[in-house]
C-alpha positions as CSV (number, residue, x, y, z in Angstrom):
1,M,83.5,99.2,76.8
2,R,83.7,95.5,77.6
3,A,84.1,94.2,81.1
4,A,84.3,91.0,83.0
5,V,81.5,91.1,85.7
6,L,81.2,89.0,88.9
7,T,77.4,88.7,89.0
8,A,77.3,86.5,92.1
9,F,79.8,84.5,94.2
10,G,80.3,81.0,92.9
11,E,79.3,82.0,89.3
12,P,81.7,82.4,86.4
13,L,82.5,85.9,85.4
14,E,80.4,87.3,82.5
15,V,82.1,89.4,79.8
16,R,79.6,92.0,78.6
17,E,79.2,95.6,77.4
18,A,79.2,98.3,80.1
19,A,79.1,102.1,80.1
20,D,82.4,103.8,79.7
21,P,83.5,105.4,83.0
22,E,83.9,109.2,83.2
23,A,86.6,111.2,85.0
24,T,85.5,114.0,87.3
25,G,87.6,116.1,89.7
26,G,90.4,114.0,91.3
27,E,89.9,111.1,88.9
28,V,91.4,109.6,85.7
29,V,90.2,107.0,83.2
30,I,92.7,104.3,82.2
31,E,92.7,102.0,79.2
32,V,93.7,98.7,80.9
33,H,96.5,96.9,79.1
34,A,97.4,94.4,81.8
35,A,95.9,93.3,85.0
36,L,97.4,90.5,87.2
37,V,95.2,87.5,88.1
38,L,96.4,86.4,91.6
39,P,96.7,82.7,92.3
40,Y,93.9,82.8,94.9
41,T,91.4,84.7,92.7
42,R,89.2,81.6,92.4
43,E,88.9,81.4,96.1
44,V,87.7,85.1,96.3
45,F,85.2,84.7,93.5
46,S,83.8,81.4,94.9
47,G,83.1,83.1,98.2
48,E,85.6,80.8,100.1
49,R,87.6,83.8,101.3
50,D,84.6,85.8,102.2
51,Y,85.9,89.1,100.7
52,P,83.6,92.1,101.1
53,L,83.0,92.5,97.4
54,E,79.4,93.5,96.4
55,P,78.3,91.9,93.1
56,P,77.6,92.9,90.5
57,V,81.2,94.2,90.3
58,V,84.0,94.4,87.9
59,P,86.9,92.9,89.9
60,G,90.6,93.2,89.4
61,L,93.5,94.4,91.6
62,G,95.2,97.3,89.9
63,G,97.0,97.2,86.6
64,V,99.0,98.9,83.9
65,G,97.5,101.0,81.2
66,R,97.4,104.3,79.3
67,V,95.6,107.4,80.5
68,V,92.5,108.2,78.4
69,R,91.0,111.1,80.2
70,V,91.9,113.2,83.3
71,G,89.9,115.4,85.6
72,P,90.2,119.1,85.5
73,D,92.5,119.3,88.6
74,A,95.3,117.0,87.1
75,T,98.5,119.0,86.7
76,Q,101.1,116.4,85.6
77,V,99.3,113.2,84.5
78,R,98.3,113.5,80.8
79,A,96.3,111.5,78.3
80,G,98.6,108.9,76.7
81,D,100.8,108.4,79.7
82,L,101.6,104.7,80.5
83,V,101.0,104.2,84.2
84,W,100.8,101.8,87.0
85,C,97.4,101.9,88.8
86,D,97.7,101.3,92.5
87,P,94.5,99.7,93.8
88,L,94.8,100.9,97.3
89,V,92.4,103.8,97.6
90,R,92.4,105.9,100.7
91,S,89.7,108.3,101.9
92,R,90.6,112.0,101.6
93,D,88.9,113.3,104.7
94,D,91.1,111.9,107.5
95,A,94.8,112.0,107.0
96,L,95.6,110.3,110.3
97,T,93.4,107.2,110.0
98,P,92.1,107.1,106.5
99,D,89.6,104.4,105.4
100,I,90.9,102.0,102.9
101,T,89.6,100.0,100.0
102,L,91.4,97.8,97.5
103,Q,89.5,98.9,94.4
104,G,87.7,96.0,92.8
105,W,88.9,93.6,95.5
106,S,88.4,94.2,99.2
107,S,88.0,96.9,101.8
108,R,88.4,97.5,105.6
109,G,85.5,98.4,107.9
110,A,82.3,100.3,107.3
111,G,84.2,103.4,106.0
112,G,86.1,101.3,103.5
113,A,82.9,99.7,102.3
114,R,81.5,103.1,101.6
115,L,84.6,104.0,99.7
116,A,84.4,100.8,97.8
117,R,80.9,101.7,96.5
118,C,82.4,104.9,95.0
119,F,85.4,103.2,93.4
120,H,83.5,100.0,92.9
121,D,85.0,98.5,89.7
122,G,88.5,97.2,89.1
123,S,90.7,96.4,86.2
124,F,89.1,93.4,84.5
125,A,87.7,95.8,81.9
126,E,88.9,97.7,78.9
127,L,88.5,101.0,80.9
128,M,88.8,101.8,84.6
129,R,88.2,104.9,86.6
130,I,90.7,105.5,89.4
131,P,91.7,108.4,91.8
132,T,94.4,110.7,90.2
133,E,96.8,110.1,93.1
134,N,96.7,106.3,92.4
135,V,98.4,106.5,89.0
136,Y,102.2,106.4,88.7
137,P,104.0,107.1,85.4
138,L,106.2,104.2,84.2
139,P,109.6,104.7,82.5
140,A,109.9,104.5,78.7
141,A,111.6,101.1,79.1
142,A,108.3,99.6,80.4
143,D,107.5,98.2,76.9
144,D,105.7,95.1,78.2
145,P,102.8,96.1,80.4
146,A,102.0,92.4,81.3
147,R,105.4,92.1,83.1
148,W,105.0,95.4,84.9
149,S,101.6,94.3,86.2
150,A,103.6,92.2,88.6
151,L,103.8,95.4,90.7
152,A,100.5,94.1,92.2
153,V,102.4,91.4,93.9
154,H,105.8,93.1,94.5
155,A,104.1,96.1,96.2
156,V,102.8,93.9,99.1
157,P,106.1,92.7,100.5
158,Y,107.8,96.0,99.7
159,G,105.3,97.7,101.9
160,G,106.1,95.2,104.7
161,L,109.8,95.6,104.3
162,L,109.5,99.4,104.5
163,A,107.3,99.1,107.6
164,G,110.0,96.9,109.2
165,G,112.7,99.3,108.3
166,L,114.8,96.7,106.4
167,E,118.4,98.1,106.0
168,A,121.2,97.1,103.7
169,G,123.2,94.2,104.9
170,E,120.6,92.9,107.3
171,T,119.5,89.3,107.7
172,L,115.8,88.8,106.9
173,L,113.6,85.7,107.3
174,V,110.7,85.4,105.0
175,S,108.0,83.1,106.4
176,G,106.1,81.7,103.4
177,A,109.0,82.2,101.1
178,T,108.0,79.6,98.6
179,G,104.6,81.2,97.8
180,N,103.8,83.8,95.2
181,F,104.1,86.8,97.6
182,G,106.8,85.2,99.7
183,S,109.1,84.6,96.7
184,S,108.5,88.2,95.7
185,A,109.6,89.3,99.2
186,V,112.9,87.5,98.7
187,A,113.5,89.2,95.4
188,V,112.5,92.7,96.7
189,A,114.5,92.3,99.9
190,L,117.7,91.5,97.9
191,A,117.0,94.4,95.6
192,M,116.8,96.6,98.7
193,G,120.3,95.3,99.8
194,A,119.5,92.6,102.3
195,G,122.7,90.7,103.1
196,T,121.1,87.3,103.7
197,V,117.5,86.0,103.3
198,I,116.4,82.9,105.1
199,T,113.7,81.0,103.1
200,P,111.9,78.3,105.0
201,G,109.4,76.1,103.3
202,R,108.2,72.5,102.6
203,N,108.5,72.7,98.8
204,R,112.0,71.5,98.0
205,A,111.7,72.4,94.3
206,A,110.6,76.0,95.1
207,L,113.4,76.3,97.7
208,D,115.9,75.2,95.1
209,L,114.5,77.6,92.6
210,L,115.1,80.5,95.0
211,A,118.7,79.4,95.8
212,D,119.5,78.9,92.1
213,R,118.1,82.3,91.1
214,F,119.7,84.3,93.8
215,G,122.8,82.4,94.9
216,A,124.5,82.4,98.3
217,R,122.6,85.3,99.8
218,V,119.5,83.0,100.0
219,R,119.6,80.2,102.6
220,P,116.8,77.7,102.2
221,V,115.5,75.7,105.1
222,E,113.2,72.6,104.6
223,I,110.8,72.6,107.5
224,S,108.8,69.8,109.0
225,G,106.0,71.4,111.0
226,A,107.6,70.6,114.3
227,E,107.8,74.1,115.9
228,E,110.9,73.8,118.0
229,A,112.9,71.8,115.4
230,D,111.9,74.2,112.7
231,R,112.9,77.3,114.8
232,A,116.3,75.7,115.5
233,A,116.9,74.9,111.8
234,M,116.0,78.4,110.7
235,S,118.2,80.0,113.4
236,A,121.1,77.7,112.4
237,A,120.8,78.6,108.7
238,A,121.2,82.2,109.5
239,G,124.6,81.7,111.0
240,G,124.1,84.8,113.1
241,P,121.4,87.2,114.3
242,I,118.1,87.5,112.3
243,D,117.3,91.2,112.2
244,M,113.7,91.0,110.8
245,V,111.0,88.4,110.1
246,L,108.3,89.1,107.4
247,D,105.3,86.7,107.6
248,L,103.4,86.2,104.3
249,L,101.9,82.8,105.1
250,P,98.5,82.1,103.5
251,P,95.2,81.6,105.4
252,Q,95.6,77.8,105.3
253,A,98.8,77.9,107.3
254,P,98.7,77.1,111.0
255,S,99.6,79.9,113.4
256,V,102.4,77.7,114.9
257,A,104.3,78.2,111.6
258,T,104.2,81.9,112.0
259,R,105.3,81.7,115.7
260,A,108.2,79.4,114.9
261,A,109.5,81.9,112.4
262,A,108.8,85.0,114.4
263,M,110.6,83.8,117.5
264,T,113.9,83.4,115.6
265,V,114.4,87.1,115.5
266,R,117.2,88.7,117.6
267,D,116.7,90.8,120.7
268,Y,115.4,94.3,119.6
269,G,114.4,92.7,116.3
270,R,111.3,93.3,114.2
271,V,108.4,91.1,113.1
272,V,106.0,92.3,110.4
273,L,102.7,90.3,109.8
274,M,101.2,90.6,106.3
275,G,99.8,87.1,105.7
276,G,96.4,85.5,106.1
277,V,96.9,83.2,109.1
278,G,93.6,82.9,111.0
279,M,91.4,84.3,108.3
280,L,89.8,80.9,107.8
281,G,89.5,80.1,111.5
282,G,91.9,78.0,113.6
283,A,94.2,78.9,116.5
284,D,95.1,82.6,116.8
285,L,98.8,83.7,116.9
286,A,100.1,83.5,120.5
287,L,103.5,85.2,121.2
288,P,104.8,85.1,124.7
289,Y,104.4,88.4,126.5
290,P,107.7,88.2,128.4
291,W,109.6,87.4,125.2
292,I,108.2,90.5,123.5
293,M,108.7,92.8,126.6
294,R,112.1,91.6,127.9
295,N,113.7,91.3,124.5
296,S,112.3,94.7,123.4
297,M,110.7,93.2,120.3
298,T,108.7,95.2,117.7
299,V,105.7,93.2,116.3
300,R,103.4,95.0,113.9
301,G,100.8,94.3,111.3
302,Q,100.9,95.9,107.8
303,W,98.2,95.9,105.1
304,M,99.8,97.0,101.8
305,G,102.1,100.1,102.0
306,P,102.3,103.9,101.7
307,R,101.8,105.7,98.5
308,T,105.5,106.4,98.2
309,A,106.1,102.7,98.0
310,N,104.9,102.7,94.4
311,T,107.5,105.2,93.4
312,G,110.2,103.4,95.2
313,L,109.4,100.0,93.7
314,I,109.3,101.5,90.2
315,R,112.8,102.9,90.8
316,L,114.1,99.5,91.9
317,I,112.8,97.9,88.6
318,R,114.0,100.8,86.4
319,A,117.5,100.5,88.0
320,G,117.6,96.8,87.3
321,A,117.8,95.8,91.0
322,L,114.5,94.0,90.7
323,D,114.4,91.9,87.6
324,L,110.9,91.4,86.0
325,G,112.5,89.7,82.9
326,A,113.0,86.4,84.7
327,E,109.4,85.9,85.6
328,R,107.1,83.5,83.7
329,V,104.2,85.4,82.3
330,E,101.0,83.8,80.7
331,R,98.7,86.2,78.9
332,F,94.9,85.9,78.4
333,G,92.5,88.1,76.5
334,L,89.4,89.4,78.3
335,D,87.1,86.8,76.7
336,R,89.3,84.1,78.4
337,V,89.0,85.5,81.9
338,N,87.5,82.4,83.5
339,E,90.2,80.3,81.9
340,A,92.8,82.8,83.3
341,I,91.4,82.4,86.8
342,G,91.7,78.6,86.6
343,Y,95.2,78.8,85.2
344,A,96.3,81.2,87.9
345,A,95.0,78.8,90.6
346,E,97.2,76.0,89.2
347,H,100.3,78.2,88.5
348,G,100.9,80.1,91.7
349,G,104.5,79.2,92.4
350,P,107.4,81.6,92.7
351,F,107.5,84.2,89.9
352,E,104.6,82.8,87.9
353,R,102.3,85.5,86.6
354,T,98.9,85.2,85.0
355,V,97.9,88.4,83.3
356,L,94.6,89.6,81.7
357,T,95.0,91.9,78.8
358,P,91.6,93.7,78.5
359,A,92.5,96.3,75.9
360,D,94.2,93.7,73.7
361,S,91.9,92.4,71.0
362,S,93.8,89.2,70.5
363,P,92.5,86.0,72.3
């Protein structure tokens, strides 16, 4: 097979021949038709984000493809199935606190690093080996794998919304709403039945795009960076209690922006932290102890989501509640992988998708 290999941080990816992966027990091999290139991919491969990848490695965060080979213990997945490949691999020897790796992308702790060495290579290749439990059949209507590869983005906020227990009719505030993941959170929350979504941000064009696409259920708030004034503006836009806050701000954002949004939530409300604030240094998030305790707040972190989130998200798309058709998709063949990385960095706005198509022979 051909694969795009990160040989060292700071170096362009090298497209070269590699051995075909083999499926043993508990594994399948996928022919990769579409793999999303995230907007911050260049920051990962340059070393700026200090991800625990171990070059040489075939990177890539999940994807859509067809099953080529299955292990002997597979009972339902068959060769030829079109599937979504969830990159979140969990260790199988601890159900309570499993180690986690994002195959071909990142990992958590020493156990996650060991797991990453087993499932080392990701989806920037014609073929990929993945645990059997990480493949999810797609409906017959999934005739455009490149569009469905956006599951790699939508699965992140969906996991956070499930963790926060978002209920139909509730008011949600998405901190970081104008970014790639934040705008996805708006779409997914509305698909889940949120009554109102508050969307703070500095990018007026992106705020207008969200309002135009989703209508009156979205309430944009242009913020200034002044914590108290921004908090007041976000609260006023809600026109009532804010039930839940989902933070998806990037590492470059200051922690005061997260705090300003978090402290708009009502008494007994929920705050879910999924962004990257603090990953590049700077002040840590400080929330007042009395505010959390006396107002009975729930504040929790969430990295990705449960396995069942994949099935739920596919159902939302199949039902038409979450529309992939309105997203802007730019496709690149495997030989153009470095061009795709640069393009993604410059096109990371709401609903912009850069997709690598490894199994497609066209340029």
